VEXGUDO-520020 format. One line per 8 residues: number of its first residue (from 1); for each residue x, y, z of N, C-alpha, C. Coordinates in Angstrom, 1 decimal. Layout:
REM residues N
NUM> X:Y:Z:X:Y:Z:X:Y:Z | ...;
END
This chain:
REM residues 106
1> 0.1:-43.7:-5.7:0.7:-42.4:-5.7:2.2:-42.6:-5.8 | 2.7:-41.9:-6.7:4.2:-42.0:-6.9:4.9:-40.9:-6.0 | 5.9:-41.4:-5.2:6.5:-40.4:-4.2:7.5:-39.5:-4.9 | 8.1:-39.8:-6.0:9.1:-39.1:-6.7:8.5:-38.3:-7.8 | 7.2:-38.0:-7.8:6.6:-37.4:-8.9:7.0:-35.8:-9.1 | 7.3:-35.2:-7.9:7.7:-33.8:-8.1:9.1:-33.7:-8.5 | 9.9:-34.6:-8.2:11.3:-34.6:-8.6:11.5:-34.7:-10.2 | 10.5:-35.2:-10.8:10.6:-35.4:-12.3:9.8:-34.2:-13.0;
9> 9.3:-33.2:-12.2:8.5:-32.1:-12.7:9.4:-31.1:-13.5 | 9.0:-30.8:-14.6:9.7:-29.8:-15.3:8.9:-28.5:-15.6 | 9.4:-27.4:-15.1:8.6:-26.2:-15.2:8.5:-25.8:-16.6 | 7.4:-25.2:-16.9:7.2:-24.6:-18.3:7.7:-23.2:-18.3 | 8.4:-22.7:-19.2:8.8:-21.5:-19.3:7.6:-20.6:-19.8 | 7.4:-19.5:-19.2:6.5:-18.6:-19.5:7.1:-17.2:-19.7 | 6.3:-16.3:-20.4:6.8:-15.1:-20.7:6.9:-14.2:-19.4 | 7.9:-13.4:-19.2:8.2:-12.6:-18.0:7.0:-11.6:-17.9;
17> 6.4:-11.2:-19.1:5.4:-10.1:-18.9:4.1:-10.8:-18.3 | 3.9:-12.1:-18.5:2.7:-12.8:-18.0:2.8:-12.7:-16.4 | 4.0:-13.2:-16.0:4.1:-13.2:-14.5:4.0:-11.7:-13.9 | 4.6:-10.9:-14.6:4.4:-9.4:-14.1:2.9:-9.0:-14.1 | 2.3:-9.3:-15.0:0.7:-9.0:-15.2:0.0:-9.6:-14.0 | 0.3:-10.9:-13.7:-0.3:-11.6:-12.7:0.0:-11.0:-11.3 | 1.2:-10.7:-11.1:1.6:-10.1:-9.8:1.0:-8.7:-9.7 | 0.9:-7.9:-10.7:0.4:-6.6:-10.6:-1.0:-6.6:-10.4;
25> -1.8:-7.5:-11.1:-3.2:-7.6:-10.9:-3.6:-8.0:-9.5 | -2.9:-9.1:-9.0:-3.2:-9.5:-7.6:-2.8:-8.4:-6.7 | -1.7:-7.7:-6.9:-1.4:-6.7:-5.9:-2.4:-5.6:-5.8 | -3.0:-5.2:-7.0:-4.0:-4.1:-7.1:-5.3:-4.6:-6.4 | -5.6:-5.8:-6.5:-6.9:-6.3:-6.0:-6.6:-6.5:-4.3 | -5.4:-6.8:-4.0:-5.3:-7.0:-2.4:-5.0:-5.7:-1.8 | -4.5:-4.7:-2.5:-4.2:-3.4:-1.9:-5.0:-2.3:-2.7 | -6.2:-2.1:-2.4:-7.0:-1.1:-3.1:-6.5:0.3:-2.7;
33> -6.7:1.2:-3.6:-6.3:2.6:-3.5:-7.1:3.2:-2.4 | -6.5:4.0:-1.6:-7.2:4.6:-0.5:-8.3:5.6:-0.9 | -8.2:6.3:-1.9:-9.1:7.2:-2.4:-10.5:6.5:-2.8 | -10.1:5.5:-3.7:-11.4:4.8:-4.1:-12.0:4.0:-3.0 | -11.3:3.5:-2.0:-11.8:2.8:-0.9:-12.7:3.8:0.1 | -12.1:5.0:0.2:-12.8:6.0:0.9:-14.2:6.5:0.3 | -14.1:6.6:-1.0:-15.3:6.9:-1.7:-16.3:5.8:-1.6 | -15.9:4.6:-1.7:-16.9:3.4:-1.6:-17.5:3.5:-0.2;
41> -16.7:3.5:0.8:-17.2:3.6:2.2:-18.2:4.8:2.4 | -17.8:6.0:1.8:-18.7:7.1:1.9:-20.0:6.8:1.3 | -20.0:6.3:0.1:-21.3:5.9:-0.7:-22.1:4.9:0.2 | -21.4:4.0:0.7:-22.2:2.9:1.6:-22.8:3.6:2.6 | -22.1:4.4:3.6:-22.7:5.0:4.6:-23.7:6.0:4.5 | -23.5:6.9:3.4:-24.6:7.9:3.0:-25.8:7.2:2.5 | -25.7:6.1:1.7:-26.8:5.5:1.3:-27.6:4.8:2.4 | -26.8:4.3:3.4:-27.4:3.6:4.4:-28.2:4.6:5.4;
49> -27.6:5.7:5.5:-28.3:6.8:6.3:-29.6:7.3:5.6 | -29.6:7.4:4.3:-30.8:7.8:3.6:-31.9:6.6:3.7 | -31.5:5.5:3.4:-32.4:4.3:3.6:-33.0:4.2:5.0 | -32.2:4.3:6.0:-32.7:4.2:7.3:-33.6:5.4:7.7 | -33.3:6.5:7.2:-34.2:7.6:7.5:-35.5:7.4:6.7 | -35.5:6.8:5.6:-36.8:6.6:5.0:-37.7:5.6:5.8 | -37.0:4.6:6.3:-37.8:3.6:7.1:-38.0:4.1:8.5 | -37.1:4.8:9.1:-37.1:5.0:10.5:-36.7:6.5:10.8;
57> -37.7:7.4:10.8:-37.4:8.8:11.0:-36.9:9.1:12.4 | -35.9:9.9:12.6:-35.3:10.2:13.9:-35.8:11.6:14.3 | -36.4:11.7:15.5:-36.8:12.8:16.2:-37.7:13.7:15.2 | -38.6:13.1:14.5:-39.4:13.8:13.5:-38.7:14.2:12.3 | -37.5:13.8:12.0:-36.8:14.1:10.9:-36.7:12.8:9.9 | -37.4:12.8:8.9:-37.4:11.7:7.9:-37.5:12.1:6.5 | -37.3:11.2:5.6:-37.4:11.6:4.2:-38.7:11.5:3.6 | -39.7:10.7:4.3:-41.1:10.7:3.8:-42.0:11.3:4.9;
65> -43.1:11.8:4.4:-44.0:12.5:5.2:-44.9:11.6:6.1 | -45.5:10.6:5.4:-46.4:9.7:6.0:-45.7:8.4:6.5 | -45.9:8.1:7.8:-45.3:6.8:8.3:-46.3:5.8:8.1 | -45.8:4.6:7.9:-46.6:3.4:7.7:-47.1:3.1:9.2 | -48.3:2.5:9.3:-48.9:2.3:10.6:-48.0:1.3:11.5 | -47.4:0.4:10.8:-46.5:-0.5:11.5:-45.2:0.3:12.2 | -44.7:1.0:11.5:-43.5:1.8:11.9:-43.9:2.9:13.0 | -45.2:3.4:12.7:-45.6:4.4:13.8:-45.9:3.7:15.0;
73> -46.4:2.5:15.1:-46.6:1.8:16.4:-45.2:1.4:17.1 | -44.2:1.0:16.3:-42.9:0.8:16.8:-42.3:2.0:17.4 | -42.3:3.0:16.5:-41.6:4.2:16.9:-42.2:4.9:18.2 | -43.4:4.7:18.5:-44.1:5.4:19.5:-44.4:4.5:20.8 | -43.8:3.3:20.7:-44.0:2.3:21.8:-43.0:2.7:23.0 | -41.8:2.8:22.8:-40.9:3.2:23.8:-39.6:3.6:23.1 | -38.8:4.4:23.8:-37.5:5.0:23.3:-36.6:3.8:23.0 | -36.5:2.8:24.0:-35.6:1.8:23.8:-35.9:0.9:22.6;
81> -37.2:0.6:22.4:-37.6:-0.3:21.3:-37.3:0.5:20.0 | -37.6:1.8:20.0:-37.4:2.6:18.8:-35.9:2.6:18.5 | -35.0:2.8:19.5:-33.6:2.8:19.2:-33.1:1.5:18.8 | -33.7:0.4:19.3:-33.2:-1.0:18.9:-33.6:-1.2:17.5 | -34.9:-0.8:17.2:-35.4:-0.9:15.8:-34.5:-0.2:14.8 | -34.3:1.1:15.1:-33.6:2.0:14.2:-32.2:1.6:13.9 | -31.6:1.1:15.1:-30.2:0.7:15.0:-30.1:-0.6:14.2 | -31.1:-1.5:14.4:-31.1:-2.7:13.4:-31.2:-2.3:12.0;
89> -32.1:-1.4:11.7:-32.4:-1.0:10.3:-31.1:-0.4:9.7 | -30.4:0.4:10.5:-29.2:1.0:10.0:-28.0:-0.1:9.8 | -27.9:-1.0:10.7:-26.9:-2.0:10.7:-27.1:-3.0:9.6 | -28.5:-3.4:9.4:-28.7:-4.3:8.3:-28.6:-3.6:6.9 | -28.9:-2.3:6.7:-28.7:-1.7:5.5:-27.2:-1.4:5.0 | -26.5:-1.1:6.2:-25.0:-0.9:6.0:-24.4:-2.3:5.5 | -24.7:-3.3:6.2:-24.1:-4.6:5.8:-24.6:-5.1:4.4 | -25.8:-4.9:4.2:-26.3:-5.4:2.8:-25.7:-4.6:1.7;
97> -25.5:-3.3:1.9:-24.9:-2.5:0.8:-23.3:-2.9:0.8 | -22.6:-3.1:1.9:-21.2:-3.5:1.8:-21.1:-4.8:1.1 | -22.0:-5.8:1.3:-22.0:-7.0:0.6:-22.0:-6.9:-0.9 | -22.8:-5.9:-1.4:-23.0:-5.8:-2.8:-21.9:-4.9:-3.4 | -21.4:-3.9:-2.7:-20.5:-2.8:-3.2:-19.1:-3.1:-3.0 | -18.7:-3.8:-2.0:-17.2:-4.0:-1.6:-16.8:-5.4:-2.0 | -15.5:-5.5:-2.3:-14.9:-6.7:-2.6:-14.4:-7.4:-1.3 | -13.9:-8.6:-1.5:-13.3:-9.3:-0.3:-12.1:-8.6:0.4;
105> -11.3:-7.9:-0.4:-10.2:-7.3:0.2:-10.4:-5.9:0.7 | -11.6:-5.3:0.4:-11.9:-4.0:0.8:-12.7:-4.1:2.2;
END
């Protein structure tokens, strides 16, 4: 390894517009607009609410009429088990949707 390799380095000249494009693009990705971000979060939570209501009806309010036997058994076992199960369903659907819909910086 040559210790003086960086001293002999000559920077290539690039167009100013290229540097500006790169800075603008990275700035937009790192600082998303509040309106778009709020809309994405709203879509994630509303979708998660509907998915969790399909799987786990709350107090008799659900999106499907017929419960599957497995869900019926869990939901009528005890209130604590039902709460843990429904909370887990909501938590997992929310995180699954955010994984697919949001970027790293959002």
